[in-house]
Biopython code that builds the backbone (N, CA, C, O; Angstrom):
import numpy as np
from Bio.PDB.StructureBuilder import StructureBuilder

atoms = [
    (1, "MET", "N", (125.487, 73.717, 79.829)),
    (1, "MET", "CA", (125.256, 75.081, 79.513)),
    (1, "MET", "C", (123.924, 75.550, 78.988)),
    (1, "MET", "O", (123.364, 76.609, 79.268)),
    (2, "LEU", "N", (123.399, 74.358, 77.979)),
    (2, "LEU", "CA", (122.116, 74.295, 77.585)),
    (2, "LEU", "C", (120.946, 74.511, 78.910)),
    (2, "LEU", "O", (120.088, 75.392, 78.936)),
    (3, "VAL", "N", (121.126, 73.693, 79.734)),
    (3, "VAL", "CA", (120.104, 73.479, 80.719)),
    (3, "VAL", "C", (119.873, 75.027, 81.649)),
    (3, "VAL", "O", (118.847, 75.504, 82.134)),
    (4, "LEU", "N", (121.093, 75.456, 81.641)),
    (4, "LEU", "CA", (121.387, 76.951, 82.431)),
    (4, "LEU", "C", (120.631, 78.034, 81.499)),
    (4, "LEU", "O", (119.866, 78.833, 82.039)),
    (5, "ARG", "N", (120.803, 78.061, 80.352)),
    (5, "ARG", "CA", (119.917, 78.839, 79.560)),
    (5, "ARG", "C", (118.433, 78.548, 79.418)),
    (5, "ARG", "O", (117.708, 79.542, 79.384)),
    (6, "LYS", "N", (117.892, 77.426, 79.335)),
    (6, "LYS", "CA", (116.849, 76.977, 79.487)),
    (6, "LYS", "C", (116.039, 77.271, 80.896)),
    (6, "LYS", "O", (114.837, 77.529, 80.840)),
    (7, "TYR", "N", (116.740, 77.224, 82.175)),
    (7, "TYR", "CA", (116.243, 77.824, 83.316)),
    (7, "TYR", "C", (116.133, 79.111, 83.291)),
    (7, "TYR", "O", (115.049, 79.549, 83.678)),
    (8, "LEU", "N", (117.053, 79.984, 82.899)),
    (8, "LEU", "CA", (117.111, 81.288, 82.653)),
    (8, "LEU", "C", (115.919, 81.787, 81.732)),
    (8, "LEU", "O", (115.312, 82.839, 81.925)),
    (9, "PHE", "N", (115.691, 80.977, 80.805)),
    (9, "PHE", "CA", (114.249, 81.518, 79.846)),
    (9, "PHE", "C", (113.202, 81.382, 80.586)),
    (9, "PHE", "O", (112.503, 82.389, 80.702)),
    (10, "THR", "N", (112.773, 80.135, 81.299)),
    (10, "THR", "CA", (111.727, 79.834, 82.041)),
    (10, "THR", "C", (111.577, 80.733, 83.124)),
    (10, "THR", "O", (110.379, 80.864, 83.376)),
    (11, "ILE", "N", (112.379, 81.480, 83.946)),
    (11, "ILE", "CA", (112.458, 82.108, 84.709)),
    (11, "ILE", "C", (112.054, 83.797, 84.367)),
    (11, "ILE", "O", (111.177, 84.495, 84.875)),
    (12, "VAL", "N", (113.011, 84.107, 83.363)),
    (12, "VAL", "CA", (112.316, 85.404, 82.563)),
    (12, "VAL", "C", (110.728, 85.023, 82.088)),
    (12, "VAL", "O", (109.832, 85.847, 82.265)),
    (13, "THR", "N", (110.536, 84.071, 81.642)),
    (13, "THR", "CA", (108.983, 84.003, 80.881)),
    (13, "THR", "C", (108.155, 84.199, 82.264)),
    (13, "THR", "O", (107.117, 84.861, 82.227)),
    (14, "LEU", "N", (108.597, 83.638, 83.465)),
    (14, "LEU", "CA", (107.816, 83.380, 84.279)),
    (14, "LEU", "C", (107.777, 84.903, 85.158)),
    (14, "LEU", "O", (106.808, 85.398, 85.734)),
    (15, "VAL", "N", (108.827, 85.308, 85.069)),
    (15, "VAL", "CA", (108.595, 86.943, 85.595)),
    (15, "VAL", "C", (107.795, 88.000, 84.827)),
    (15, "VAL", "O", (107.238, 89.031, 85.206)),
    (16, "ASP", "N", (107.909, 87.458, 83.710)),
    (16, "ASP", "CA", (107.238, 88.327, 82.782)),
    (16, "ASP", "C", (105.509, 88.175, 82.701)),
    (16, "ASP", "O", (104.786, 89.134, 82.431)),
    (17, "LYS", "N", (105.093, 87.049, 82.935)),
    (17, "LYS", "CA", (103.757, 86.772, 83.220)),
    (17, "LYS", "C", (103.373, 87.380, 84.497)),
    (17, "LYS", "O", (102.299, 87.982, 84.520)),
    (18, "ILE", "N", (104.322, 87.297, 85.924)),
    (18, "ILE", "CA", (103.840, 87.528, 87.007)),
    (18, "ILE", "C", (103.482, 89.483, 86.935)),
    (18, "ILE", "O", (102.616, 90.137, 87.516)),
    (19, "LYS", "N", (104.594, 89.921, 85.950)),
    (19, "LYS", "CA", (104.640, 91.606, 85.996)),
    (19, "LYS", "C", (103.032, 91.693, 85.127)),
    (19, "LYS", "O", (102.183, 92.509, 85.483)),
    (20, "ALA", "N", (102.861, 90.971, 84.259)),
    (20, "ALA", "CA", (101.753, 91.015, 83.593)),
    (20, "ALA", "C", (100.237, 90.907, 84.501)),
    (20, "ALA", "O", (99.205, 91.545, 84.296)),
    (21, "VAL", "N", (100.479, 89.988, 85.438)),
    (21, "VAL", "CA", (99.433, 89.690, 86.303)),
    (21, "VAL", "C", (99.067, 91.089, 87.417)),
    (21, "VAL", "O", (97.943, 91.530, 87.658)),
    (22, "CYS", "N", (100.315, 91.561, 87.944)),
    (22, "CYS", "CA", (100.491, 92.721, 88.895)),
    (22, "CYS", "C", (99.772, 94.020, 88.492)),
    (22, "CYS", "O", (99.168, 94.816, 89.210)),
    (23, "MET", "N", (100.041, 94.041, 86.835)),
    (23, "MET", "CA", (99.578, 95.258, 86.368)),
    (23, "MET", "C", (98.127, 95.146, 85.956)),
    (23, "MET", "O", (97.442, 96.169, 85.909)),
    (24, "VAL", "N", (97.646, 94.031, 85.672)),
    (24, "VAL", "CA", (96.181, 93.802, 85.659)),
    (24, "VAL", "C", (95.630, 93.949, 86.840)),
    (24, "VAL", "O", (94.648, 94.684, 86.738)),
    (25, "LEU", "N", (95.874, 93.455, 88.313)),
    (25, "LEU", "CA", (95.457, 93.546, 89.330)),
    (25, "LEU", "C", (95.657, 95.012, 90.161)),
    (25, "LEU", "O", (94.902, 95.313, 91.085)),
    (26, "ASN", "N", (96.699, 95.830, 89.745)),
    (26, "ASN", "CA", (96.897, 97.373, 89.966)),
    (26, "ASN", "C", (95.935, 97.900, 89.341)),
    (26, "ASN", "O", (95.099, 98.479, 90.035)),
    (27, "GLU", "N", (95.764, 97.878, 88.046)),
    (27, "GLU", "CA", (94.455, 98.438, 87.563)),
    (27, "GLU", "C", (93.157, 98.229, 88.030)),
    (27, "GLU", "O", (92.393, 99.188, 88.141)),
    (28, "ARG", "N", (92.801, 97.059, 88.325)),
    (28, "ARG", "CA", (91.671, 96.653, 88.862)),
    (28, "ARG", "C", (91.460, 97.428, 90.367)),
    (28, "ARG", "O", (90.379, 97.900, 90.719)),
    (29, "LEU", "N", (92.460, 97.457, 91.024)),
    (29, "LEU", "CA", (92.456, 97.824, 92.298)),
    (29, "LEU", "C", (92.393, 99.533, 92.275)),
    (29, "LEU", "O", (91.918, 100.335, 93.077)),
    (30, "ASN", "N", (92.976, 99.674, 91.198)),
    (30, "ASN", "CA", (92.796, 101.554, 91.091)),
    (30, "ASN", "C", (91.213, 101.973, 90.745)),
    (30, "ASN", "O", (90.672, 103.026, 91.082)),
    (31, "LEU", "N", (90.603, 100.861, 89.974)),
    (31, "LEU", "CA", (89.351, 101.331, 89.336)),
    (31, "LEU", "C", (88.590, 101.117, 90.685)),
    (31, "LEU", "O", (87.948, 102.114, 91.015)),
    (32, "PHE", "N", (88.505, 100.045, 91.557)),
    (32, "PHE", "CA", (87.811, 99.807, 92.714)),
    (32, "PHE", "C", (88.130, 100.998, 93.722)),
    (32, "PHE", "O", (87.188, 101.332, 94.440)),
    (33, "ALA", "N", (88.955, 101.467, 93.824)),
    (33, "ALA", "CA", (89.481, 102.650, 94.877)),
    (33, "ALA", "C", (88.750, 103.777, 94.415)),
    (33, "ALA", "O", (88.044, 104.365, 95.235)),
    (34, "LYS", "N", (88.808, 104.237, 93.064)),
    (34, "LYS", "CA", (87.916, 105.428, 92.589)),
    (34, "LYS", "C", (86.452, 105.292, 92.812)),
    (34, "LYS", "O", (85.779, 106.203, 93.295)),
    (35, "GLN", "N", (85.869, 103.901, 92.377)),
    (35, "GLN", "CA", (84.468, 103.412, 92.801)),
    (35, "GLN", "C", (84.245, 103.877, 94.393)),
    (35, "GLN", "O", (83.302, 104.521, 94.851)),
    (36, "GLN", "N", (85.082, 103.495, 94.890)),
    (36, "GLN", "CA", (84.962, 103.541, 96.472)),
    (36, "GLN", "C", (84.966, 105.231, 96.739)),
    (36, "GLN", "O", (83.983, 105.708, 97.306)),
    (37, "ILE", "N", (85.950, 106.020, 96.373)),
    (37, "ILE", "CA", (85.702, 107.241, 96.840)),
    (37, "ILE", "C", (84.505, 108.187, 96.094)),
    (37, "ILE", "O", (84.139, 109.248, 96.600)),
    (38, "GLU", "N", (84.005, 107.720, 94.964)),
    (38, "GLU", "CA", (83.111, 108.455, 94.175)),
    (38, "GLU", "C", (81.789, 108.014, 95.181)),
    (38, "GLU", "O", (80.982, 108.944, 95.200)),
    (39, "THR", "N", (81.391, 106.971, 95.936)),
    (39, "THR", "CA", (80.194, 106.632, 96.503)),
    (39, "THR", "C", (80.365, 107.047, 98.043)),
    (39, "THR", "O", (79.442, 106.867, 98.837)),
]
sb = StructureBuilder()
sb.init_structure("model")
sb.init_model(0)
sb.init_chain("A")
sb.init_seg("    ")
for serial, (resi, resn, name, xyz) in enumerate(atoms, 1):
    if name == "N":
        sb.init_residue(resn, " ", resi, " ")
    sb.init_atom(name, np.array(xyz, "f"), 0.0, 1.0, " ", f" {name:<3s}", serial, name[0])
structure = sb.get_structure()
């Protein structure tokens, strides 16, 4: 049971990190797209 909880915690932490990275990439892409449209 303890092992399962540890796995779940690890997965949740990983998902949070991936979401954060995706958000950062999304913002970068949006900025890049705006620059492309302006030029």
